[in-house]
C-alpha positions as CSV (number, residue, x, y, z in Angstrom):
1,M,0.0,0.0,0.0
2,S,1.6,3.2,-1.1
3,A,2.0,6.1,1.3
4,P,-0.4,9.0,0.8
5,S,1.0,11.8,-1.2
6,T,2.1,14.8,0.9
7,S,2.1,17.2,-2.0
8,T,-0.5,19.9,-2.0
9,T,-1.8,22.0,-4.8
10,P,-0.7,25.6,-4.3
11,K,-3.5,27.9,-3.7
12,A,-4.0,30.8,-6.0
13,P,-3.2,34.1,-4.4
14,V,-6.2,35.9,-3.0
15,R,-6.7,39.1,-4.8
16,R,-8.3,41.9,-2.9
17,P,-10.8,44.0,-4.8
18,G,-9.9,47.5,-5.9
19,L,-10.3,50.5,-3.8
20,F,-13.6,51.6,-5.3
21,R,-15.1,48.1,-5.1
22,S,-14.0,47.8,-1.5
23,A,-15.4,51.2,-0.6
24,W,-18.7,50.4,-2.3
25,R,-19.3,47.6,0.2
26,F,-19.9,50.2,2.9
27,G,-23.4,51.5,3.2
28,R,-22.1,54.9,3.9
29,T,-20.5,55.0,0.5
30,K,-23.7,54.2,-1.3
31,I,-25.6,56.8,0.7
32,G,-22.9,59.3,-0.1
33,V,-23.0,58.6,-3.8
34,A,-26.8,58.9,-3.8
35,L,-26.8,62.2,-1.9
36,T,-23.9,63.7,-4.0
37,G,-25.5,62.4,-7.2
38,L,-28.8,64.1,-6.3
39,I,-27.2,67.5,-5.9
40,V,-25.0,67.1,-8.9
41,L,-28.1,66.2,-11.0
42,I,-29.9,69.3,-9.7
43,A,-26.9,71.5,-10.5
44,V,-26.4,70.0,-14.0
45,V,-30.0,69.6,-15.1
46,G,-31.5,72.5,-13.2
47,P,-30.8,75.3,-15.7
48,F,-32.6,73.3,-18.4
49,V,-35.8,72.8,-16.4
50,A,-36.0,76.1,-14.6
51,P,-39.3,77.8,-15.2
52,Y,-37.9,81.3,-15.7
53,T,-34.6,83.0,-16.4
54,P,-32.5,83.7,-13.2
55,T,-32.8,87.5,-13.6
56,E,-36.6,87.6,-14.5
57,F,-38.9,89.4,-12.0
58,V,-42.0,87.4,-11.4
59,A,-43.2,88.6,-8.0
60,K,-42.8,91.3,-5.4
61,P,-39.8,91.0,-3.1
62,F,-40.2,88.1,-0.6
63,E,-43.7,87.5,-1.9
64,S,-45.2,84.0,-1.5
65,G,-48.3,82.3,-2.9
66,V,-47.9,83.7,-6.5
67,D,-49.4,81.5,-9.3
68,G,-46.7,79.7,-11.2
69,V,-44.0,80.6,-8.6
70,L,-43.7,77.6,-6.4
71,F,-41.3,78.9,-3.7
72,G,-42.1,82.6,-4.1
73,G,-39.9,85.5,-4.9
74,D,-36.5,86.5,-3.5
75,N,-35.3,89.8,-2.2
76,R,-35.7,91.4,-5.7
77,G,-38.8,89.5,-6.8
78,R,-37.0,86.8,-8.9
79,D,-38.2,83.2,-8.8
80,V,-36.5,81.4,-5.9
81,L,-36.8,78.0,-7.6
82,T,-35.2,79.3,-10.8
83,R,-32.3,80.9,-8.9
84,F,-31.8,77.7,-6.9
85,L,-31.8,75.5,-10.0
86,W,-29.3,77.8,-11.7
87,G,-27.1,78.4,-8.7
88,G,-25.6,74.9,-8.1
89,W,-23.3,74.6,-11.1
90,T,-21.1,77.6,-10.1
91,L,-20.5,76.0,-6.7
92,L,-19.6,72.6,-8.2
93,L,-17.5,74.1,-10.9
94,L,-15.4,76.3,-8.5
95,A,-15.1,73.7,-5.8
96,G,-14.3,70.9,-8.2
97,S,-11.7,73.0,-10.1
98,A,-10.0,74.2,-6.9
99,A,-9.9,70.7,-5.4
100,G,-8.6,69.1,-8.6
101,I,-5.9,71.7,-9.2
102,G,-4.8,71.7,-5.5
103,V,-4.6,67.9,-5.4
104,A,-2.7,67.7,-8.7
105,A,-0.1,70.3,-7.6
106,G,0.2,68.8,-4.1
107,T,0.7,65.3,-5.6
108,V,3.5,66.5,-7.9
109,I,5.3,68.3,-5.0
110,G,4.8,65.4,-2.6
111,I,6.1,62.8,-5.0
112,I,9.2,64.9,-5.9
113,A,9.9,65.7,-2.2
114,G,9.5,62.1,-1.1
115,Y,11.5,60.6,-3.9
116,R,14.4,63.1,-4.2
117,R,14.8,63.8,-0.5
118,G,17.8,65.9,0.6
119,W,17.8,69.6,-0.1
120,V,14.9,69.3,-2.6
121,D,12.7,67.8,0.1
122,D,13.8,70.5,2.6
123,V,13.0,73.4,0.3
124,L,9.6,72.1,-0.8
125,M,8.5,71.1,2.7
126,R,9.7,74.4,4.3
127,T,7.7,76.3,1.6
128,N,4.7,74.1,2.5
129,D,5.1,75.0,6.1
130,V,4.9,78.7,5.3
131,L,1.7,78.1,3.3
132,L,0.2,76.0,6.1
133,A,0.7,78.9,8.5
134,F,-2.2,80.7,6.8
135,P,-5.8,79.4,7.6
136,Q,-7.6,78.6,4.4
137,L,-10.6,80.9,4.8
138,I,-8.7,83.8,6.3
139,A,-6.1,83.7,3.4
140,A,-8.9,83.6,0.9
141,L,-10.7,86.6,2.4
142,L,-7.5,88.5,2.7
143,V,-6.6,88.0,-1.0
144,M,-10.2,88.7,-2.1
145,S,-10.3,92.0,-0.1
146,I,-7.1,93.2,-1.8
147,I,-7.6,92.1,-5.4
148,G,-11.4,91.7,-5.5
149,P,-13.7,88.7,-6.1
150,K,-12.8,87.1,-9.3
151,V,-13.6,83.6,-10.4
152,W,-10.0,82.6,-11.4
153,L,-8.7,84.1,-8.1
154,I,-11.2,82.1,-6.0
155,V,-10.1,78.8,-7.6
156,T,-6.4,79.8,-7.4
157,V,-6.5,80.8,-3.7
158,I,-8.4,77.7,-2.6
159,A,-6.2,75.4,-4.7
160,V,-3.0,76.9,-3.3
161,S,-4.4,76.4,0.3
162,H,-5.0,72.7,-0.5
163,M,-1.6,72.1,-2.1
164,P,0.7,71.9,1.0
165,R,-1.8,69.6,2.9
166,V,-1.9,67.2,0.0
167,A,1.8,67.3,-0.5
168,R,2.5,66.2,3.0
169,V,0.3,63.2,2.8
170,I,1.6,62.1,-0.6
171,R,5.2,62.7,0.5
172,E,4.8,60.2,3.3
173,A,3.1,57.7,1.0
174,T,5.9,58.1,-1.5
175,R,8.6,57.5,1.1
176,K,7.0,54.1,1.9
177,V,6.7,53.2,-1.8
178,I,10.3,53.9,-2.7
179,E,11.5,51.3,-0.3
180,Q,9.7,48.6,-2.3
181,D,11.7,46.2,-4.6
182,Y,10.1,47.3,-7.8
183,V,11.3,50.9,-7.3
184,K,14.8,49.7,-6.5
185,A,14.7,47.5,-9.6
186,A,13.7,50.4,-11.8
187,E,16.5,52.4,-10.4
188,A,19.0,49.6,-11.0
189,I,18.2,49.3,-14.7
190,G,18.6,53.0,-15.1
191,L,15.1,54.3,-15.7
192,P,14.8,58.1,-15.7
193,R,13.6,59.6,-12.5
194,W,10.6,61.2,-14.1
195,R,9.5,57.7,-15.3
196,I,10.0,56.1,-11.9
197,M,7.9,58.8,-10.3
198,T,5.1,58.6,-12.9
199,V,5.0,54.9,-13.6
200,E,6.3,53.2,-10.5
201,I,5.3,55.6,-7.6
202,L,2.2,57.5,-8.7
203,P,0.0,54.4,-9.3
204,N,0.9,53.1,-5.9
205,V,-0.2,56.2,-4.0
206,T,-3.6,56.4,-5.5
207,S,-5.4,55.3,-2.3
208,P,-4.3,58.2,-0.1
209,L,-4.6,60.4,-3.2
210,L,-8.3,59.6,-3.7
211,V,-9.0,60.1,0.0
212,E,-7.3,63.5,-0.1
213,L,-9.3,64.4,-3.2
214,G,-12.5,63.7,-1.3
215,L,-11.4,65.7,1.7
216,R,-10.3,68.7,-0.4
217,L,-13.5,68.7,-2.4
218,T,-15.5,68.8,0.9
219,Y,-13.4,71.7,2.1
220,S,-13.7,73.5,-1.2
221,I,-17.5,73.3,-1.1
222,G,-17.5,74.9,2.3
223,V,-15.0,77.7,1.4
224,V,-16.7,78.6,-1.9
225,A,-20.1,78.7,-0.1
226,V,-18.8,80.9,2.7
227,L,-17.1,83.3,0.2
228,G,-20.4,83.6,-1.6
229,F,-22.2,84.3,1.6
230,L,-19.7,87.0,2.6
231,G,-20.0,88.6,-0.8
232,M,-16.5,87.6,-1.9
233,G,-17.6,84.9,-4.3
234,M,-19.8,85.2,-7.3
235,Q,-21.3,88.6,-7.7
236,P,-24.9,89.7,-8.4
237,P,-26.9,89.1,-10.5
238,T,-25.3,85.7,-10.9
239,A,-27.3,82.8,-9.5
240,D,-25.2,81.2,-6.8
241,W,-26.2,79.3,-3.6
242,G,-23.8,81.1,-1.3
243,L,-24.9,84.4,-2.7
244,M,-28.6,83.5,-2.4
245,I,-28.1,82.9,1.3
246,N,-26.5,86.3,1.7
247,E,-29.0,88.2,-0.3
248,N,-32.1,86.7,1.3
249,R,-31.1,86.2,5.0
250,Q,-32.9,89.3,6.1
251,G,-36.3,88.0,4.8
252,M,-36.2,84.6,6.3
253,A,-39.1,85.4,8.6
254,V,-41.5,86.0,5.6
255,Q,-39.7,84.0,2.9
256,P,-37.6,81.1,4.2
257,W,-37.3,79.2,1.0
258,A,-34.7,81.5,-0.6
259,V,-32.3,80.5,2.2
260,A,-33.6,77.0,3.1
261,L,-33.1,75.6,-0.4
262,P,-29.5,76.5,-0.9
263,V,-28.6,75.7,2.7
264,T,-30.1,72.3,2.4
265,A,-28.4,71.5,-0.9
266,I,-25.0,72.6,0.4
267,A,-25.5,70.5,3.6
268,I,-26.6,67.4,1.6
269,L,-23.6,67.8,-0.8
270,T,-21.2,68.2,2.0
271,V,-22.5,65.2,3.9
272,G,-22.5,63.1,0.7
273,A,-18.9,64.0,-0.1
274,N,-17.9,63.2,3.5
275,L,-19.5,59.8,3.4
276,I,-17.8,58.9,0.1
277,T,-14.5,60.0,1.5
278,D,-15.0,58.0,4.7
279,G,-15.8,54.9,2.7
280,L,-12.6,55.4,0.6
281,S,-10.5,55.9,3.6
282,R,-11.9,52.8,5.3
283,A,-11.2,50.7,2.2
284,A,-7.7,52.2,1.8
285,I,-6.7,51.1,5.3
286,G,-8.3,47.6,5.0
287,I,-11.3,47.9,7.3
288,D,-13.3,46.3,4.4
289,R,-11.9,42.9,5.4
290,G,-14.6,42.5,7.9
291,V,-17.4,43.4,5.6
292,E,-19.5,40.6,4.1
293,K,-19.0,40.0,0.5
């Protein structure tokens, strides 16, 4: 009788799902996508279904109960619903542009600083420290009060305020990646530094990068809305949610919709973005291991 074979068939390596698939397992991520998608849909489709033009006068100031004007008139007698439907795309455009530019610039700086080290790292990080010394909102208000509220300036100031924060996170992620064998192998065969940073390092820091993008988008939404409320964002007669709150806050007792609609939309958008970011961060650090598949 022959002895039983002791050889075993090697098991195939267990592949973990991608970051997005792992994040999607969380209920909070699905809720966040639903909430964010709702507001994005309103902002994108709103101007095409608005009953009036955003500057058309349809009622008396703060008047309610007018036929064909569902939520009444604003401080100048314009349709509140129309202004609301037109006002979301400016917030999304400014916040998305600022977050995207800030994260992109911070990623480049973080990868260069983490990979090159030495004096390059010192110069970039000390410059970052100077930028971090200025609170985001105060810096934005200071620049706006000196130069004036301009669209390109709003995006630039917010993006610059995001850049050092993103750079620090990506720098730490890069310093972990460069210790891996595949980076050392790329260096050993003489690949150019730019290729190592873009091909070997960048794809392996996408998890913290996506989390940072979600965080910066959330902060951008808040800053853009606050700037609009303070009169440093989009200027009249532009339809903008932050500006709507500022223009109609004095009439809340008689016409609350002009403030309630944009406040609710901004709150839902912020909560949705936070939930998505939380889901991505949990998936990035491996909390998804305990979630049922």
